[in-house]
C-alpha positions in Angstrom: -5.3 -26.0 86.6 -7.2 -23.0 87.8 -6.6 -20.1 86.0 -9.6 -18.1 87.7 -8.6 -16.1 90.9 -9.7 -18.1 93.9 -11.3 -17.1 97.1 -8.7 -17.9 100.3 -10.8 -21.2 101.4 -11.3 -22.4 98.2 -7.8 -22.0 97.4 -6.5 -23.9 100.2 -9.3 -26.7 99.6 -8.0 -26.9 96.0 -3.9 -27.0 97.4 -5.0 -29.8 99.7 -6.2 -31.7 97.1 -2.7 -31.4 95.3 -4.5 -29.7 91.9 -1.6 -26.9 90.8 -3.3 -23.8 91.2 -1.9 -20.5 88.5 -2.1 -17.2 90.5 -2.3 -14.4 88.5 1.0 -12.1 88.8 0.7 -8.3 88.8 1.6 -5.6 89.9 -1.3 -3.0 91.3 -1.2 0.0 89.9 -1.7 4.2 91.2 -5.3 4.8 90.6 -3.9 8.0 89.1 -1.8 5.6 86.2 -4.9 4.0 85.1 -6.7 7.6 84.2 -3.6 8.8 82.8 -3.8 5.0 80.8 -7.4 6.6 79.8 -6.5 9.9 79.0 -3.2 8.9 76.4 -6.4 6.8 74.6 -8.0 9.3 74.1 -5.4 11.4 73.1 -3.7 9.1 71.0 -7.1 7.9 69.4 -8.0 11.9 68.2 -4.2 12.0 67.0 -4.1 8.6 65.0 -8.0 10.2 63.1 -6.2 13.3 62.2 -2.7 11.5 61.0 -4.4 8.7 58.9 -7.2 11.4 57.6 -4.4 13.2 56.6 -2.1 10.7 54.8 -5.6 8.7 53.1 -6.5 12.5 51.7 -3.1 13.0 50.5 -3.1 9.4 49.0 -6.2 10.1 47.1 -5.9 13.9 45.9 -4.4 13.7 42.4 -2.8 17.3 42.9 -1.1 16.1 46.0 2.4 14.9 45.4 4.1 13.5 47.9 7.2 11.9 46.3 7.6 15.4 44.7 7.7 17.0 48.2 9.3 14.3 49.5 12.4 15.0 47.4 12.0 18.5 47.8 12.9 18.7 51.4 15.8 16.5 50.8 17.3 18.7 48.4 16.3 21.5 50.5 18.2 19.3 53.5 20.7 18.8 51.5 21.7 22.3 51.5 22.4 22.9 55.1 25.2 25.0 56.0 27.2 25.9 58.5 25.4 29.4 59.9 26.6 30.0 63.6 29.2 28.2 65.9 29.0 29.5 69.6 30.8 28.2 72.9 28.2 27.1 74.8 30.1 26.3 78.3 33.2 25.1 79.3 32.7 21.8 79.8 31.8 19.4 76.9 28.0 19.9 75.9 25.7 17.0 76.1 22.0 17.9 74.5 20.4 20.3 73.0 16.6 21.0 71.9 14.9 23.7 70.2 11.4 25.4 71.5 8.2 24.5 69.8 8.4 28.1 67.9 12.4 27.8 66.9 12.6 31.0 68.5 14.8 29.2 72.2 18.0 26.9 71.8 18.4 25.0 75.4 21.5 23.5 75.7 23.0 21.0 78.7 26.8 20.4 79.6 28.9 18.2 82.0 29.4 21.8 84.6 25.7 20.4 85.6 24.1 23.5 84.3 21.8 24.4 81.2 21.7 26.9 79.3 18.4 28.7 77.2 19.4 30.9 73.6 17.8 33.2 71.7 17.6 32.1 68.1 18.5 32.8 65.3 21.4 35.1 67.2 22.4 32.6 69.9 22.4 35.0 72.3 22.3 33.6 76.1 19.1 34.4 77.8 19.0 32.5 80.8 21.0 29.7 83.0 19.6 26.7 84.9 21.7 25.5 87.8 20.2 23.2 90.1 22.0 19.7 89.2 24.8 18.4 91.9 26.2 16.5 88.7 26.7 16.6 85.0 23.5 16.8 83.4 22.7 14.5 80.9 20.0 15.6 78.4 17.7 18.3 77.8 14.2 18.9 76.2 11.3 21.4 75.4 7.5 20.3 76.1 5.4 20.4 72.7 3.0 22.7 73.8 4.6 25.3 76.2 7.4 26.6 76.8 8.9 24.7 79.8 11.6 22.3 79.8 13.3 19.4 81.7 16.9 18.7 81.7 18.5 14.9 83.4 21.3 14.5 85.0 24.1 12.4 86.3 22.7 12.8 90.0 19.6 10.7 89.7 16.7 13.7 88.7 15.2 15.4 86.0 13.7 19.3 86.7 11.4 21.2 85.3 12.4 24.9 84.5 10.9 27.5 83.0 12.7 29.7 80.3 13.4 32.5 82.5 15.6 29.9 84.7 12.9 29.5 87.3 12.9 25.5 89.2 9.3 24.5 89.0 9.9 20.1 90.1 12.1 17.8 90.8 11.4 14.6 90.0 13.0 12.2 92.0 13.1 8.5 92.4 15.5 6.7 89.7 18.5 4.9 91.6 21.2 5.3 89.1 22.0 8.0 86.8 19.8 9.3 84.1 20.3 9.3 80.3 18.0 10.5 78.0 14.4 12.3 78.6 11.4 13.1 76.4 7.7 14.9 76.5 4.6 13.0 75.5 3.1 14.6 72.8 0.7 15.6 75.1 2.9 17.7 77.2 1.2 16.3 80.4 3.6 13.3 81.1 7.6 13.1 80.7 9.4 9.6 79.8 13.2 9.3 81.8 16.0 6.6 81.0 18.1 5.5 83.8 20.7 3.1 84.2 19.3 1.9 87.4 17.6 -0.6 84.1 14.2 1.3 84.2 12.2 3.9 82.0 9.6 5.8 84.6 6.5 7.9 83.3 5.9 11.5 85.5 2.8 13.3 85.6 4.3 17.0 84.9 2.0 19.1 86.6 1.6 16.8 90.0 5.3 15.6 89.6 4.0 12.0 90.7 6.0 8.9 89.2 3.3 7.3 87.3 5.0 4.1 86.1 8.2 2.5 87.0 8.6 0.1 83.8 11.1 -2.6 83.5 12.4 -4.9 80.8 15.7 -4.2 79.8 18.6 -6.5 81.3 21.1 -3.7 81.3 21.1 0.4 81.5 18.1 2.1 79.5 19.9 4.9 77.3 16.8 6.3 75.3 13.2 6.7 75.4 10.8 8.0 72.5 6.9 8.5 72.0 4.9 7.6 69.2 3.5 11.2 67.3 -0.1 9.8 68.4 1.2 9.3 72.3 -0.1 5.6 72.1 3.4 4.0 72.5 6.7 4.2 73.4 9.7 3.3 72.6 12.5 2.4 75.1 16.3 1.5 74.2 19.0 0.7 76.2 22.8 -1.0 76.6 21.2 -4.4 76.2 21.3 -3.6 72.3 17.3 -4.1 72.4 14.5 -1.9 71.7 11.3 -2.3 72.8 8.0 -0.4 71.7 5.6 -0.6 74.8 2.1 0.1 74.5 1.4 3.0 77.3 -2.5 2.3 77.2 -2.2 -1.6 78.2 1.5 -1.2 79.7 2.3 -4.5 77.9 5.6 -4.6 75.8 4.2 -4.8 72.2 7.6 -5.7 70.3 11.6 -6.2 70.9 13.6 -5.3 68.2 16.6 -7.1 68.0 19.6 -6.7 65.1 21.6 -4.4 67.0 25.2 -5.8 67.8 26.1 -3.2 70.7 24.3 -0.9 72.9 21.4 1.1 71.2 21.9 4.8 72.6 19.3 6.5 70.1 15.5 6.1 69.2 13.1 8.3 67.2 9.5 7.6 65.7 9.2 9.1 62.4 5.8 11.0 62.1 4.2 9.0 60.0 3.4 6.7 62.4 5.2 3.5 61.4 8.6 3.9 61.4 11.3 3.6 63.8 14.6 4.6 63.4 17.3 3.5 66.3 21.1 4.5 66.6 24.0 2.1 68.3 27.5 1.7 69.1 27.6 -0.8 66.4 27.8 2.5 63.9 24.9 1.8 61.7 21.1 3.1 62.3 18.4 0.9 61.4 15.2 1.7 60.0 12.5 -0.3 61.5 8.7 -0.6 59.8 6.7 -1.7 63.0 3.7 -2.7 60.3 5.9 -5.7 59.4 7.8 -6.1 62.6 11.2 -6.2 61.3 14.0 -4.3 60.5 13.1 -2.1 56.9 17.0 -1.4 56.1 20.3 -0.6 58.0 22.3 2.4 57.1 26.1 1.9 57.4 26.3 5.4 59.2 29.4 6.4 61.0 32.6 5.2 61.5 32.2 5.8 65.0 29.3 4.8 67.7 25.8 7.0 66.9 24.7 9.0 70.2 21.7 10.1 68.9 18.9 10.1 65.5 16.0 12.3 65.1 13.6 12.4 62.4 12.6 15.7 60.8 9.2 16.4 62.6 6.5 17.7 60.2 6.8 14.6 57.5 9.9 12.8 58.6 11.4 13.7 55.0 14.5 13.0 56.5 16.5 12.2 59.5 19.6 13.2 61.4 22.3 11.2 63.2 25.0 12.3 65.2 28.2 10.8 66.2 31.7 10.5 68.0 33.5 10.4 64.7 32.9 14.3 64.7 30.1 14.3 62.0 26.4 14.6 61.8 24.5 12.8 58.8 21.3 14.0 57.1 19.7 10.7 55.6 16.6 10.5 53.0 13.5 8.9 54.9 12.7 7.8 51.6 15.2 5.4 50.4 18.2 6.2 53.3 20.5 7.4 51.1 23.0 10.3 52.3 22.0 13.5 51.9 24.5 16.0 53.5 27.5 15.6 55.8 27.9 18.4 58.2 31.3 18.4 59.2 32.6 21.3 61.4 33.0 20.1 65.3 36.5 18.8 66.8 35.4 16.4 69.3 33.0 13.7 69.4 29.1 14.7 68.4 26.7 14.3 71.4 23.5 15.3 70.3 21.2 17.3 68.0 18.1 18.4 66.8 16.0 19.4 64.2 13.7 22.9 64.3 10.0 21.7 63.9 10.1 23.0 60.7 12.9 21.0 59.7 15.0 24.6 58.2 17.7 24.5 60.9 19.5 21.8 62.9 21.3 22.1 66.2 24.2 20.0 67.1 26.7 19.9 70.6 30.0 18.3 70.9 32.6 17.2 73.2 34.4 20.3 71.8 31.8 22.2 73.7 30.8 24.2 70.8 26.9 24.7 69.7 27.0 24.9 65.7 23.7 25.6 64.2 23.1 24.5 60.7 20.5 26.7 58.2 19.0 25.4 54.9 20.2 27.9 52.1 16.4 28.0 51.3 15.4 28.8 54.8 16.4 32.5 53.4 19.4 32.7 55.5 22.1 32.3 52.7 23.7 36.1 53.6 24.5 34.7 57.0 25.5 31.2 55.8 28.8 29.5 55.2 29.6 26.3 53.8 32.3 24.3 54.7 32.1 20.6 52.8 
C-alpha cells in the first residue's frame, strides 16, 4: 500500500498495476484557521506556563495551605443565601452570565430578548432585541464587556452592553444551544442541533471551523482555561475533547447513559465536569483519561454545570428538579442546596470572585445567591 502522496501520472500507473493506493483524507481549511491555530498555540503556551508555575510555587511554598484554602472556600460557599429575586421576563429564562468585573448580569429568555442588569441592585439597564426565535444562551466576554447571545433562529449575535448589535454569526443549519468565549476573547464556540460545533472569529465574524464528530445534536461547549482545548457534549451521551491547535479529537468520554447537557473545565486544568439527563454529574480526570467520580446530584436532569472560576474549589449544578447545588471541588461532597425557584432551573453562573451565584428558571425569575462572608449579610435571607 502506498501511503505517500503520488502525482496524477504516477497514481494512474500504480493503479494500472493493480496496487491498492491509499489517498489522504482531509478537508482543506482556511488560511485564517491556520493562523488562528498558531495564535491559540502561542496563547495557550503562555497561559499554561503561568498556571503550572503558580501550582508549583503553591506546592513548594511551606506557607501555602491549599487544602486549607479549599476548605475555607467551601465553608464560604456553604453560607450562600438568597439575596435577591427579580422577574426577568414574561417568558421562561434560559441563560445568564456575569460580566468579568461582576458589575453586570446578562439574561436571555424564550421571548428572544436578552437583558442587561446592573449589580448588585439587579436593575435593568439595557434590552437586546434582534433574535427572531427564543434565545438559548448568553455569555459575557472574558476580556471586555461585549457579550454574545444564541438562539433557536440558528444565529449567534455579538452585542455591546448598551444593546447595540455588532455582528451576527450565521451558518448553522439548526437551532443553537450553548455558546462559549475562548479565554483570549478572540474566538467564539457555538453548539448546535445540526450535530456540529463551530469556531468563529469575533473580530471578522468569519466561521473558522465547522467541527463534526457527534452523532446527535451538540448541546454544550467549554474551553480549557489555557485555551488549548475545547470540550463538546451532546445528545449522543458523549463528551469529546478537542485539541484546538491541531483540530484532533483527543478524548471521547463515555459513561453517561443519557444526553449530556453541561460541560465545564476546572481552573486547575486537569478536571472536567459534565452534567446529564441521567441526573448525575461526572468528574473526569484528563490526565488519567477516565471518570474520577460520579455525583448522584439531582432527582431530575442537570441543565448546566459550572466550576468556580478562580481555583475550582467548588462547582455548581442546575437542575430541572427546581434546585441548584454547590459541591466541593476536592471530595465532591454537597456543600449547599439553593432552594427557591418554583420551576425548572435552566441556567446558572458564578461571579469571577466566587462570592455570588446567579440562577434563572422556567418561573421567569433571576435569583442572586451571595455568601455571608462577602459582606452581604444585611441584605441576605436564608431560605433553608
